[in-house]
C-alpha positions in Angstrom: 0.0 0.0 0.0 2.8 2.3 0.7 4.0 2.1 -2.9 0.7 3.3 -4.1 0.6 6.3 -1.9 1.5 9.6 -3.7 2.8 12.7 -2.1 0.8 15.9 -2.2 3.4 17.4 -4.4 3.0 14.7 -7.0 -0.8 15.0 -6.9 -0.5 18.8 -7.3 1.7 18.4 -10.4 -0.6 16.0 -12.0 -3.6 18.2 -11.4 -1.8 21.2 -13.0 -0.9 19.1 -16.0 -4.6 18.2 -16.5 -5.7 21.8 -16.3 -3.1 23.1 -18.9 -4.9 24.0 -22.2 -3.8 22.7 -25.7 -2.7 25.2 -28.5 -5.4 25.6 -31.0 -4.9 24.8 -34.8 -6.4 28.1 -35.8 -3.4 29.8 -34.1 -1.0 28.1 -36.6 -3.2 28.9 -39.5 -3.2 32.6 -38.5 0.5 32.6 -38.2 1.0 31.0 -41.6 -1.4 33.5 -43.2 0.4 36.4 -41.6 3.7 35.0 -42.9 2.4 34.5 -46.5 0.8 38.0 -46.4 4.1 39.5 -45.4 5.9 37.6 -48.1 3.2 38.7 -50.6 3.5 42.3 -49.5 7.3 42.1 -49.9 6.9 40.4 -53.2 4.3 42.9 -54.3 6.5 45.8 -53.4 9.5 44.2 -55.1 7.4 43.3 -58.1 5.9 46.7 -58.2 9.2 48.3 -58.0 10.5 46.1 -60.8 7.4 46.8 -62.8 7.8 50.5 -62.3 11.5 50.3 -63.3 10.7 48.4 -66.5 7.7 50.7 -67.3 9.9 53.7 -66.9 12.1 52.5 -69.8 9.1 51.6 -72.1 8.9 53.5 -75.4 6.4 56.3 -76.0 3.1 55.6 -77.8 3.2 56.6 -81.4 0.0 56.6 -83.5 1.8 55.9 -86.8 3.6 52.8 -85.3 0.2 51.7 -83.8 -1.6 51.7 -87.1 1.0 50.7 -89.7 3.0 47.5 -89.8 6.7 47.9 -89.3 8.5 46.5 -92.4 11.4 44.1 -91.7 14.5 44.3 -93.8 15.9 41.3 -95.7 19.6 41.2 -96.4 21.3 39.0 -98.9 24.5 36.9 -98.3 26.6 40.1 -99.1 24.8 42.1 -96.4 22.8 44.2 -99.0 19.1 44.9 -98.5 17.1 43.3 -101.2 13.5 43.5 -99.9 11.3 45.0 -97.2 8.0 43.4 -96.3 5.3 45.8 -95.1 2.1 47.5 -95.9 2.8 48.5 -99.5 -0.4 47.0 -100.8 -2.5 46.7 -97.7 -6.3 47.0 -97.7 -7.1 49.2 -94.7 -10.6 48.7 -93.3 -12.2 51.2 -90.9 -14.0 49.8 -87.9 -17.5 50.6 -89.1 -16.9 48.5 -92.3 -15.9 45.4 -90.4 -18.7 42.7 -90.5 -20.0 41.7 -87.1 -19.4 38.0 -87.7 -15.8 38.8 -88.6 -15.4 40.6 -85.3 -17.2 37.9 -83.4 -14.9 35.2 -84.9 -11.7 37.2 -84.0 -12.8 38.0 -80.4 -14.0 34.4 -79.7 -10.6 33.1 -80.8 -8.2 35.8 -79.6 -9.8 37.8 -76.7 -13.4 37.1 -75.7 -13.2 39.6 -72.8 -11.8 42.4 -75.0 -14.6 44.9 -74.1 -14.4 44.0 -70.4 -10.7 44.4 -69.5 -8.6 47.5 -69.2 -5.9 46.3 -71.6 -4.7 43.5 -69.4 -7.0 40.5 -68.6 -6.1 39.6 -65.1 -8.4 36.6 -65.0 -6.8 35.2 -68.1 -3.4 36.2 -66.7 -4.0 34.1 -63.6 -4.6 31.0 -65.7 -1.5 31.7 -67.7 0.6 32.1 -64.6 -0.6 28.7 -63.3 0.3 27.1 -66.6 3.7 28.7 -66.6 4.4 27.5 -63.1 3.5 23.9 -64.0 4.9 23.8 -67.5 7.6 26.4 -67.5 7.8 30.1 -68.1 6.5 31.1 -71.5 4.5 28.0 -72.1 1.2 29.9 -72.3 0.5 33.5 -73.0 -2.3 35.8 -71.8 -2.0 38.6 -74.3 -5.1 40.6 -75.1 -5.7 42.2 -78.5 -4.5 45.5 -76.9 -1.2 43.8 -75.8 -0.7 42.3 -79.3 -1.1 45.7 -80.8 1.6 47.0 -78.4 3.9 44.1 -79.0 3.7 44.4 -82.8 4.2 48.1 -82.7 7.0 48.7 -80.2 8.4 45.6 -78.6 10.3 42.5 -79.6 9.0 39.0 -79.6 11.3 37.7 -76.8 9.6 36.1 -73.8 11.1 38.1 -70.9 9.7 39.8 -67.8 10.9 43.1 -69.0 9.0 42.8 -72.3 5.8 41.5 -70.6 6.0 44.3 -68.0 6.4 47.0 -70.7 3.7 45.4 -72.8 1.2 45.4 -69.9 2.0 49.0 -69.0 1.7 50.3 -72.5 -1.5 48.3 -73.0 -3.1 50.1 -70.1 -1.9 53.4 -71.4 -3.3 52.6 -74.9 -6.7 51.8 -73.4 -6.7 55.2 -71.6 -5.8 57.1 -74.8 -8.0 55.2 -77.4 -11.5 53.8 -77.6 -12.0 50.0 -77.8 -13.2 50.3 -81.4 -10.1 52.2 -82.4 -7.8 49.6 -80.8 -9.7 46.8 -82.5 -9.3 48.6 -85.8 -5.5 48.8 -85.2 -5.3 45.1 -84.5 -7.6 44.2 -87.5 -5.4 46.1 -90.0 -2.0 45.5 -88.5 -1.9 41.7 -87.7 0.2 39.5 -89.9 -2.0 37.0 -91.7 0.4 35.0 -94.0 3.7 35.6 -95.7 3.6 39.3 -96.6 -0.2 39.7 -96.0 -1.1 42.2 -93.2 -4.7 42.8 -92.1 -7.9 40.9 -92.5 -9.0 43.1 -95.4 -5.9 42.3 -97.4 -6.3 38.6 -96.6 -9.9 38.6 -97.8 -8.8 39.9 -101.2 -5.7 37.6 -101.3 -7.4 34.3 -100.5 -10.9 34.9 -101.8 -10.8 37.8 -104.2 -13.7 39.4 -102.3 -14.4 42.2 -99.9 -15.0 41.2 -96.3 -18.8 41.8 -96.5 -19.1 39.2 -99.2 -17.5 36.3 -97.3 -19.4 33.5 -95.6 -19.2 32.3 -92.0 -16.8 29.5 -92.6 -14.5 31.9 -94.5 -14.6 34.4 -91.6 -13.5 31.5 -89.4 -10.6 30.5 -91.7 -9.3 34.1 -91.6 -9.8 34.5 -87.8 -7.8 31.3 -87.1 -4.7 32.3 -89.2 -2.9 34.9 -86.9 -2.0 32.2 -84.4 0.3 30.6 -87.0 0.1 32.6 -90.3 2.0 30.3 -92.7 0.9 27.0 -91.2 -2.8 27.9 -91.5 -2.5 29.3 -95.1 -5.4 27.5 -96.9 -3.5 27.7 -100.2 -0.5 25.7 -98.9 -2.0 23.7 -96.0 -5.7 23.2 -96.5 -5.9 20.4 -94.0 -4.4 22.4 -91.2 -6.5 25.4 -92.2 -9.7 23.3 -92.0 -8.8 22.0 -88.5 -8.1 25.5 -87.3 -11.3 26.9 -88.9 -13.4 24.2 -87.1 -11.8 25.2 -83.7 -12.8 28.8 -84.3 -16.3 27.9 -85.2 -16.5 25.8 -82.0 -15.3 28.8 -79.9 -17.9 31.0 -81.5 -20.6 28.6 -80.5 -19.1 28.2 -77.1 -19.3 31.9 -76.5 -22.7 32.3 -77.9 -21.8 34.0 -81.1 -23.4 31.4 -83.4 -25.8 28.5 -82.9 -24.9 24.9 -83.0 -26.6 24.5 -86.3 -24.7 27.3 -87.8 -21.5 25.9 -86.5 -22.1 22.4 -88.0 -23.1 23.8 -91.3 -20.0 25.9 -91.5 -17.7 23.1 -90.4 -19.1 20.9 -93.2 -18.1 23.3 -95.9 -15.0 22.3 -97.8 -12.2 24.7 -96.8 -11.1 25.1 -100.5 -14.6 26.3 -101.4 -14.4 29.9 -102.5 -10.6 30.2 -102.5 -9.2 32.1 -105.4 -8.1 29.8 -108.2 -4.4 29.9 -108.9 -4.7 31.3 -112.4 -6.6 34.3 -111.0 -3.9 35.1 -108.4 -2.2 38.0 -110.1 1.5 38.3 -109.3 2.9 41.5 -107.8 5.2 42.6 -110.7 7.1 45.0 -108.4 8.1 42.3 -106.0 11.6 40.7 -106.1 12.9 37.2 -105.4 9.4 36.1 -104.2 10.1 32.4 -104.1 13.1 32.9 -101.9 11.2 35.3 -99.6 8.5 32.6 -99.2 11.2 30.2 -97.9 12.4 32.9 -95.4 9.0 33.5 -94.0 8.3 29.7 -93.6 11.6 29.4 -91.8 10.7 32.1 -89.4 7.4 30.3 -88.7 9.1 27.0 -88.1 11.5 28.6 -85.7 8.7 30.2 -83.6 9.3 33.7 -85.0 6.4 34.0 -87.3 5.1 37.1 -85.5 8.5 38.7 -85.5 8.1 39.6 -89.2 5.8 42.4 -88.0 8.2 43.7 -85.4 10.8 45.4 -87.6 13.4 42.7 -87.5 16.4 42.6 -89.8 16.8 39.2 -91.5 20.2 38.2 -92.7 19.6 35.6 -95.4 21.7 33.2 -97.5 20.5 34.6 -100.8 23.0 34.9 -103.6 21.4 37.5 -105.9 23.2 36.5 -109.1 22.2 32.9 -108.6 18.6 33.9 -107.9 18.5 36.1 -111.0 19.9 33.2 -113.1 17.3 30.8 -111.8 14.4 33.2 -112.4 15.6 34.1 -115.9 15.8 30.5 -116.8 12.4 29.6 -115.5 10.9 32.6 -117.2 12.5 31.9 -120.6 10.9 30.5 -123.7 12.7 27.1 -123.4 9.6 25.3 -122.1 7.8 22.9 -124.6 4.3 23.9 -123.4 2.6 26.8 -121.7 1.4 25.0 -118.6 4.3 22.7 -117.8 6.0 23.7 -114.5 9.5 23.5 -113.1 11.1 24.2 -109.7 14.8 24.7 -108.9 16.7 24.6 -105.6 20.4 25.8 -105.5 22.3 24.8 -102.3 25.8 25.6 -101.2 27.5 22.2 -101.2 29.7 22.9 -98.2 27.3 24.9 -95.9 23.8 23.8 -96.9 22.8 27.4 -97.3 20.1 28.0 -99.9 21.6 30.3 -102.6 18.6 30.5 -104.8 15.1 29.1 -105.3 12.9 28.8 -108.3 9.3 28.3 -107.0 7.8 27.9 -110.5 7.5 29.6 -113.8 6.6 33.3 -113.5 6.4 33.0 -109.7 5.2 36.0 -107.9 4.2 37.2 -104.4 0.6 36.2 -105.0 1.3 32.6 -106.2 1.0 30.8 -103.0 2.3 27.3 -104.0 6.1 27.1 -104.1 7.0 24.0 -106.0 10.6 24.0 -104.7 9.4 23.8 -101.1 5.7 22.8 -101.0 5.8 20.0 -103.6 6.0 16.9 -101.3 3.6 14.5 -102.9 5.3 13.7 -106.3 7.6 10.7 -106.8 11.4 11.4 -107.0 11.8 8.5 -109.5 15.4 7.2 -109.9 17.0 10.2 -108.1 16.2 8.3 -105.0 18.6 5.4 -105.9 21.8 6.9 -104.5 20.0 8.0 -101.3 18.1 4.8 -100.5 19.9 1.8 -101.9 23.4 2.4 -103.4 24.6 4.8 -100.8 23.4 2.4 -98.1 25.0 -0.5 -99.8 28.4 1.2 -99.7 27.9 2.4 -96.2 26.6 -0.8 -94.6 28.0 -3.5 -96.9 31.2 -1.9 -98.1 30.2 -2.4 -101.7 32.7 -1.3 -104.3 31.9 0.2 -107.6 32.8 -3.1 -109.2 30.2 -5.1 -107.1 28.6 -7.7 -109.5 24.9 -7.5 -110.0 22.9 -9.6 -112.4 20.3 -7.7 -114.4 17.7 -10.4 -115.0 13.9 -10.8 -114.8 12.7 -10.9 -111.3 9.4 -10.2 -109.5 8.6 -8.1 -106.5 8.6 -10.4 -103.5 5.3 -12.1 -102.9 3.7 -10.8 -106.1 3.5 -11.7 -109.8 4.5 -8.2 -110.8 7.7 -8.2 -112.8 10.4 -5.5 -112.2 11.0 -3.9 -115.5 13.8 -1.8 -116.9 13.1 1.3 -118.9 14.1 -0.4 -122.1 12.3 -3.7 -121.4 15.7 -5.6 -121.6 17.9 -7.5 -119.2 21.7 -7.3 -119.6 23.1 -9.9 -117.3 26.2 -9.4 -115.3 27.2 -5.8 -114.6 29.0 -3.8 -112.0 27.3 -1.6 -109.5 28.8 1.4 -111.4 27.2 0.4 -114.7 23.9 -0.4 -113.0 23.7 3.1 -111.4 24.9 5.3 -114.2 22.6 3.5 -116.6 19.8 3.6 -114.1 18.9 -0.1 -114.4 15.8 -0.9 -112.2 16.3 -4.6 -111.5 19.8 -4.1 -110.0 18.3 -1.2 -107.9 15.7 -3.5 -106.4 18.2 -6.3 -105.8 20.5 -3.8 -104.1 17.7 -2.7 -101.8 17.0 -6.3 -100.9 20.6 -6.9 -100.1 20.8 -3.7 -97.9 17.5 -4.4 -96.2 14.7 -2.0 -95.8 15.6 -1.2 -92.2 19.1 0.0 -93.1 17.9 1.8 -96.2 15.3 3.8 -94.2 17.9 4.6 -91.5 20.3 5.9 -94.2 17.9 8.2 -96.0 16.5 9.4 -92.6 20.0 10.7 -91.8 19.4 13.5 -94.4 16.3 14.6 -92.6 14.1 13.0 -95.2 11.0 10.9 -94.3 9.7 8.8 -97.2 7.4 6.7 -95.1 7.6 2.9 -95.1 10.3 1.4 -97.3 9.3 -1.4 -99.6 11.0 -2.9 -102.7 9.2 -0.5 -105.0 10.7 2.4 -103.0 14.0 1.6 -104.7 12.5 3.1 -107.9 10.8 6.1 -106.2 7.5 4.4 -105.2 7.2 6.1 -101.8 4.2 7.1 -99.7 6.0 10.4 -98.9 8.2 12.4 -101.2 11.0 14.9 -101.3 11.0 18.5 -102.3 13.6 19.9 -104.6 15.2 21.7 -101.6 15.5 18.5 -99.7 16.8 16.7 -102.7 19.5 19.3 -103.4 20.5 19.3 -99.7 20.8 15.5 -99.6 22.9 15.3 -102.8 25.2 18.1 -101.3 26.3 15.7 -98.6 27.9 13.4 -101.3 29.9 16.3 -102.5 30.9 17.4 -99.0 32.7 14.3 -97.8 29.5 12.9 -96.1 28.8 16.0 -94.1 25.1 17.2 -94.3 23.5 20.5 -93.2 19.8 20.9 -93.3 19.1 23.5 -96.0 18.4 26.9 -94.5 17.7 30.4 -95.8 18.4 32.6 -92.7 21.8 33.1 -91.1 20.4 35.2 -88.2 17.8 37.7 -87.3 18.5 41.0 -85.4 15.6 42.5 -83.4 14.6 46.1 -83.5 17.0 47.2 -80.8 19.9 46.3 -83.1 21.6 44.3 -80.4 19.6 41.2 -79.7 20.3 38.4 -82.2 19.1 34.9 -82.9 21.3 32.5 -84.8 19.5 30.4 -87.4 22.5 28.4 -88.9 21.9 24.6 -88.3 24.9 22.5 -87.3 26.5 20.2 -89.8 26.7 16.5 -89.0 28.2 13.4 -90.7 25.6 11.3 -92.4 28.0 8.8 -94.0 31.6 7.9 -94.2 33.8 9.9 -96.6 34.5 6.7 -98.5 30.7 6.3 -99.1 30.4 9.9 -100.3 33.3 9.6 -102.8 32.4 6.2 -104.1 28.9 7.3 -104.9 30.1 10.6 -106.3 32.5 8.8 -108.7 29.8 6.7 -110.1 27.5 9.7 -110.5 30.2 11.4 -112.5 29.7 8.7 -115.1 26.0 9.6 -115.3 27.0 12.8 -117.1 29.7 11.3 -119.4 28.2 7.9 -120.4 25.0 7.5 -118.6 21.5 8.9 -118.5 22.5 12.5 -117.8 24.7 13.5 -120.7 22.7 16.6 -121.5 23.3 18.1 -118.1 27.1 18.1 -118.5 28.9 21.4 -118.4 32.3 21.6 -120.1 35.2 22.1 -117.7 33.1 21.3 -114.5 33.5 18.2 -112.5 29.8 17.3 -111.9 28.1 14.3 -110.4 24.4 13.8 -110.7 21.4 11.6 -111.3 18.3 11.7 -113.5 14.9 10.5 -112.4 11.6 9.8 -114.1 8.4 8.6 -112.3 5.7 6.4 -113.8 1.9 6.1 -113.6 0.6 2.9 -112.0 -1.7 0.6 -113.9 -4.8 2.0 -112.2 -3.9 5.6 -113.1 -3.1 4.6 -116.7 -6.5 2.9 -117.0 -8.6 5.5 -115.1 -7.1 8.5 -117.0 -6.7 6.7 -120.3 -3.1 7.6 -120.7 -0.7 6.5 -123.5 2.1 4.1 -122.8 4.6 6.8 -123.2 3.1 8.9 -120.4 5.1 9.9 -117.3 4.2 12.5 -114.6 7.5 13.7 -113.1 11.0 14.1 -114.3 14.1 15.2 -112.2 17.7 15.9 -112.4 19.9 16.5 -109.3 23.6 17.2 -109.6 26.4 18.9 -107.7 29.9 20.2 -107.9 32.2 21.0 -104.9 30.5 24.5 -104.9 26.8 24.0 -105.6 24.1 21.3 -105.4 21.1 21.8 -107.7 17.8 19.9 -108.0 15.4 20.5 -110.8 11.8 19.1 -111.1 9.5 19.4 -114.1 5.9 18.3 -114.6 2.3 19.5 -114.7 0.6 20.8 -111.6 -2.3 18.4 -112.3 -1.0 14.8 -112.0 -3.5 13.7 -114.6 -1.7 15.7 -117.2 1.2 13.6 -118.5 4.4 14.3 -120.2 5.1 12.2 -123.3 7.9 13.7 -125.3 11.7 13.7 -125.1 11.7 17.5 -125.0 9.7 17.2 -121.7 11.8 14.3 -120.5 15.1 16.2 -120.8 13.8 19.6 -119.6 15.3 19.4 -116.1 18.8 18.5 -117.5 18.7 21.5 -119.8 17.6 23.8 -116.9 20.3 22.3 -114.7 23.0 22.8 -117.3 22.1 26.5 -117.9 21.9 27.3 -114.2 25.0 25.5 -113.2 27.0 26.9 -116.1 26.0 30.5 -115.3 26.5 30.4 -111.5 29.9 28.6 -111.9 31.2 31.0 -114.5 34.1 33.0 -113.2 34.4 31.0 -110.0 37.0 28.4 -109.1 35.4 25.0 -108.9 37.7 22.3 -107.5 37.4 18.7 -108.5 36.2 16.0 -106.1 39.2 14.6 -104.2 39.5 10.9 -103.4 40.0 10.4 -99.7 42.7 8.1 -98.2 39.9 5.7 -97.2 39.3 4.8 -100.8 41.6 2.7 -103.0 41.6 1.6 -106.7 41.9 -1.9 -108.0 41.6 -3.4 -111.5 39.2 -6.3 -111.2 37.8 -9.0 -113.5 34.2 -8.1 -114.2 31.8 -10.9 -113.3 34.1 -12.6 -110.8 32.3 -13.6 -107.6 33.7 -12.8 -105.1 35.5 -10.0 -106.9 39.1 -10.9 -108.0 41.9 -8.9 -109.5 42.2 -9.2 -113.2 45.1 -11.4 -114.4 47.5 -10.7 -117.3 45.3 -12.9 -119.4 41.9 -11.4 -118.5 40.4 -10.0 -121.7 40.5 -6.3 -121.9 36.7 -6.0 -122.2 36.4 -7.7 -118.8 39.0 -5.5 -117.0 37.7 -2.6 -115.0 39.4 -0.2 -112.6 37.0 0.2 -109.6 36.9 1.9 -106.2 37.0 0.1 -102.9 36.7 1.0 -99.2 40.3 0.7 -98.1 40.9 -2.8 -96.6 38.1 -4.4 -98.6 39.9 -4.5 -102.0 40.4 -8.0 -103.5 43.9 -9.6 -103.1 43.5 -12.8 -105.1 44.1 -12.9 -108.9 41.5 -14.5 -111.1 42.5 -17.8 -112.7 39.4 -17.8 -115.0 41.6 -16.9 -118.0 44.9 -18.6 -118.5 47.7 -17.6 -120.9 47.1 -18.8 -124.4 50.3 -20.5 -125.4 51.4 -21.1 -128.9 53.9 -23.8 -129.7 56.9 -22.7 -131.8 56.9 -23.9 -135.4 58.8 -27.2 -135.7 60.9 -28.9 -138.3 62.0 -25.6 -139.8 64.1 -26.2 -142.9 65.7 -24.1 -145.7 66.5 -25.2 -149.2 68.7 -22.9 -151.3 68.6 -22.9 -155.2 71.7 -21.3 -156.6 70.2 -21.1 -160.1 67.4 -18.9 -159.0 69.1 -17.5 -155.9 66.1 -18.4 -153.8 65.6 -20.1 -150.5 62.6 -22.2 -149.7 61.5 -22.2 -146.0 59.2 -24.9 -144.7 58.0 -25.8 -141.2 55.4 -27.7 -139.3 52.9 -26.4 -136.7 50.6 -28.0 -134.2 47.6 -25.7 -133.3 46.2 -26.0 -129.7 42.8 -27.6 -129.6 41.3 -24.8 -127.4 42.3 -22.1 -129.8 39.4 -20.7 -131.8 41.3 -17.9 -133.6 43.4 -18.2 -136.8 47.1 -18.6 -136.6 49.5 -16.8 -138.9 53.3 -17.0 -139.2 55.6 -14.1 -139.1 58.8 -14.7 -141.1 61.8 -12.5 -140.4 65.4 -12.4 -141.5 68.7 -11.1 -140.2 71.6 -10.7 -142.7 75.2 -10.8 -141.6 74.4 -10.4 -137.9 72.3 -7.3 -138.7 68.9 -6.5 -137.2 66.0 -8.8 -137.8 63.4 -7.5 -140.1 60.0 -9.0 -140.9 59.7 -10.4 -144.4 56.1 -11.4 -144.5 53.2 -12.7 -142.4 51.6 -15.7 -144.0 48.9 -18.3 -143.2 51.0 -21.0 -145.1 53.6 -23.2 -143.5 56.2 -22.3 -146.0 57.7 -19.3 -147.9 60.1 -18.8 -150.8 62.6 -16.0 -150.3 64.1 -14.6 -153.6 67.2 -12.7 -154.7 69.6 -13.9 -152.0 73.1 -12.4 -152.2 76.1 -14.7 -152.4 78.6 -14.4 -149.7 76.0 -13.5 -147.0 74.8 -15.3 -144.0 71.0 -15.3 -143.5 69.2 -16.2 -140.2 65.5 -16.9 -140.8 63.0 -16.9 -137.9 59.4 -18.0 -138.0 57.0 -17.0 -135.2 53.4 -18.2 -134.8 51.0 -15.4 -134.1 47.3 -15.4 -133.0 45.9 -11.9 -132.1 48.1 -10.7 -129.2 49.7 -14.1 -128.5 53.1 -15.0 -130.0 55.1 -18.2 -129.9 58.8 -18.5 -129.4 60.5 -18.2 -132.8 62.0 -21.1 -134.7 65.2 -20.1 -136.4 67.6 -21.5 -139.1 70.6 -20.0 -140.8 71.9 -20.2 -144.3 75.4 -19.1 -145.4 76.1 -18.6 -149.1 79.5 -18.8 -150.8 80.8 -15.7 -152.4 81.1 -15.7 -156.2 84.6 -16.3 -157.5 85.9 -13.6 -159.9 86.6 -15.1 -163.4 89.8 -14.4 -165.4 88.8 -12.1 -168.2 91.3 -13.7 -170.5 90.0 -17.2 -170.0 86.4 -16.2 -170.3 86.1 -13.2 -172.7 82.7 -11.7 -172.5 82.1 -11.7 -176.2 82.5 -15.5 -176.3 79.5 -16.0 -174.0 76.2 -17.0 -175.6 73.3 -14.7 -174.5 71.3 -17.7 -173.3 74.0 -19.2 -171.1 73.1 -19.3 -167.5 69.4 -18.9 -168.2 69.7 -15.2 -167.6 70.8 -15.5 -164.0 73.1 -12.7 -162.8 75.4 -15.1 -161.0 77.5 -15.5 -164.2 78.8 -18.9 -163.5 79.1 -19.9 -167.2 76.9 -23.1 -167.0 74.5 -23.6 -169.8 71.7 -24.8 -167.6 72.3 -22.3 -164.9 73.8 -25.0 -162.6 77.3 -24.9 -161.4 79.5 -27.4 -159.7 79.2 -25.6 -156.4 75.5 -26.3 -156.1 75.7 -29.4 -154.1 78.2 -27.8 -151.9 75.9 -24.9 -151.1 73.1 -27.3 -150.3 75.3 -29.3 -148.0 76.1 -26.1 -146.2 72.4 -25.3 -145.8 71.8 -28.8 -144.4 74.6 -28.5 -142.0 73.4 -25.2 -140.7 69.8 -26.5 -140.4 70.9 -29.2 -138.0 72.0 -26.8 -135.4 68.8 -24.7 -135.2 65.4 -25.1 -133.6 63.7 -25.9 -136.9 66.0 -28.9 -137.4 65.5 -28.3 -141.1 66.9 -30.7 -143.8 67.7 -28.0 -146.3 65.0 -29.0 -148.8 61.3 -28.2 -149.1 60.2 -31.7 -150.0 62.6 -33.7 -148.0 64.2 -35.4 -151.1 67.6 -36.8 -150.5 69.2 -35.5 -153.7 68.5 -31.9 -152.7 66.8 -31.0 -156.0 63.8 -28.7 -156.0 60.3 -30.1 -156.0 57.7 -28.8 -158.5 56.5 -26.3 -155.8 59.9 -24.7 -156.0 59.4 -23.8 -159.6 56.5 -21.5 -158.9 58.6 -18.6 -157.5 58.4 -15.3 -159.3 61.2 -13.9 -161.3 63.5 -12.0 -159.0 63.4 -8.3 -159.4 65.3 -5.5 -157.8 64.0 -6.2 -154.3 63.8 -9.3 -152.2 60.3 -10.9 -152.2 58.8 -13.7 -150.2 56.4 -16.0 -152.0 54.4 -18.9 -150.7 55.3 -22.3 -152.1 51.9 -22.5 -153.8 52.8 -19.4 -155.9 50.6 -16.9 -153.9 51.8 -13.9 -152.0 50.2 -13.1 -148.6 49.3 -9.6 -147.7 51.3 -8.9 -144.6 52.9 -6.0 -142.8 55.7 -6.2 -145.3 55.0 -8.1 -148.6 58.2 -7.1 -150.4 61.3 -6.8 -148.3 64.9 -6.8 -149.5 67.2 -8.8 -147.2 
């Protein structure tokens, strides 16, 4: 019990603890609120101070700047101004002439609380602040129409606190100075609509050829949706995007009670192209300059998020080369075109930098044209110009193919189908090198190459150039793609082959400088390697042949080292049938080529796919345009030749060997080809397909001398190889008294009579078998003749000699029948000499022991002043030397 007893002190402490009250939660909430309020007040004071500081440096309101667009300046590559874009032809519409539905569409889309705020919509601002906190600063804006007028009149497009603070301050000042209707009128006539079109009134005339009051609800919605992204929502160029944006505008109008649901649905159902001004009615602005290039600049601004900056007085430093642009425009506007309606587009790219030097958007292209064939044409087939980009370049890159890679051009079918792959000439040529297959644009080898590379590798390779052609199939090897390339993309891709495998996405703007003259934004894209330098050069070397012996000869320019590729697309069977087209019809034709300075792509065709080309004049139009443009822009400039890198080696191979082997000394010349290889992959083994054709030397060579006629009869045997298909001839030569050997005659016979031999001389006769370029070892035999002994004039007086003595022979031996007692001795000498030579001759032509001449020997011709060789049958062969004096 004593342990349970507590002292009074303990009980008192416990009682006090029970009575002590707990701290309420409200107290903590109050403290937190006070802290937040204090922080807010401090932040507000700091923000207010910062706002006041920024506002103090804001520009003054100026009515001219408020009402008129500020024209940007465009500078060429030399830093010279070549264009300003502004309000030169603007349709200014006063507020009381603006249709109510047009105003409703704009306010529902851009600023539905316009008539309720004081220049800054704090409710909308709060939502934007929340979005910026969660998604990052600048992710969502809250600009009112008033703020947009301020920004487009005085401020830059940069997303900074300073700019937003000044914009808000000036917007409030603007609301104080002007009525709402006046501010709306400023916005309505000042806003950038598309390209160089400012204001809704100008856009109405530009796109529909009508005044605003004559437009329909769906057309109002199209225009109201454009300021958010002027070039993307251009209904001429991007009707699908324009239609989606239009439908959003109509939905917002219904949401805010401006139109009924029925009106919304009816307007959304209308085709967006309905009412648009037909292209042939869009009158070009004859005072404009370099319009196609300016279109590229404006689109580039849009893609880089600076579409609105065009109305802020920026300075745009472009890549334009004026002389190149003038050449392109002069060529496209010339009378070289075979028909009035055929179109062409040209893109000129700097091979080394990727900068766009000039653009031809079409024939007679102007500021009002809308469709730029050089940039907007992305639905037409590239034809065979795709072959280096999709299959052959990939084959060298991934498989280390050489230019001598053997491909068999034969009839094949597309995998899994009965459709035959056809060449343009309907023929198949068997074994050929990759070089020949590409420069002659053979289709079967192209499809086979793609199959070897694989569609996955092929797609990866072409994607490296920033080009998306959709799914890759076997038909893609010939240009059958679901997505296509523009001439600008094509020229940019080919430039990489001429720049050692380095690719830069084509660009038209170097940088932009904002109105303050200090703030700049760099537009130059980085270059990146898309293939090995060996791949680039090997493909380039083959494409050189296209202009010298392939399908692009008309594009060649004298003195320029050019590589390139032609391309022609075809209609499919369904199109041929549906449109009743002739067999000669083709819709698109291309030529893309490059030097070390420029890469140029040219397309030609009719705007309407149904309209075919059928003539050679149309087929070769891009090559003719390319030649003229390349020749003019290269004139007076130094154009270096393409240089073979150390990663590439040459080797002379035997065409058709598999795997490739070096040509042997006996490979026929027509099967020898010097080709390029990636270093380390060149063949090292020599082909043994062709062996040396050996000819046996003539055998049993003999010589028989006849003193009476001073002739020597040569005879020999020869055994022709069984495998030899060509004829064999015999080259007979002679050397006299150790002098040089000279050819007497080439004969098909196996014998020859040599006349007018000189007594006292030593003759060495040689016979060589010859068949085309193959020669045998020579067979040789010698013959030494005795000198003629001088007669004693007293014993043999000349006037005692009968005129018939000696049968008229000049040897003067005094014998009646022309024989002398030394004849046998001479024959014996001939026999003795013959035993020591290769011919092993017996000194006679018929092998008779008595050494007398056979009947064949009596057929020789009468000796004349010069030595002549005669066949034993009495004929004389036509040879290199048919009458030679030994």
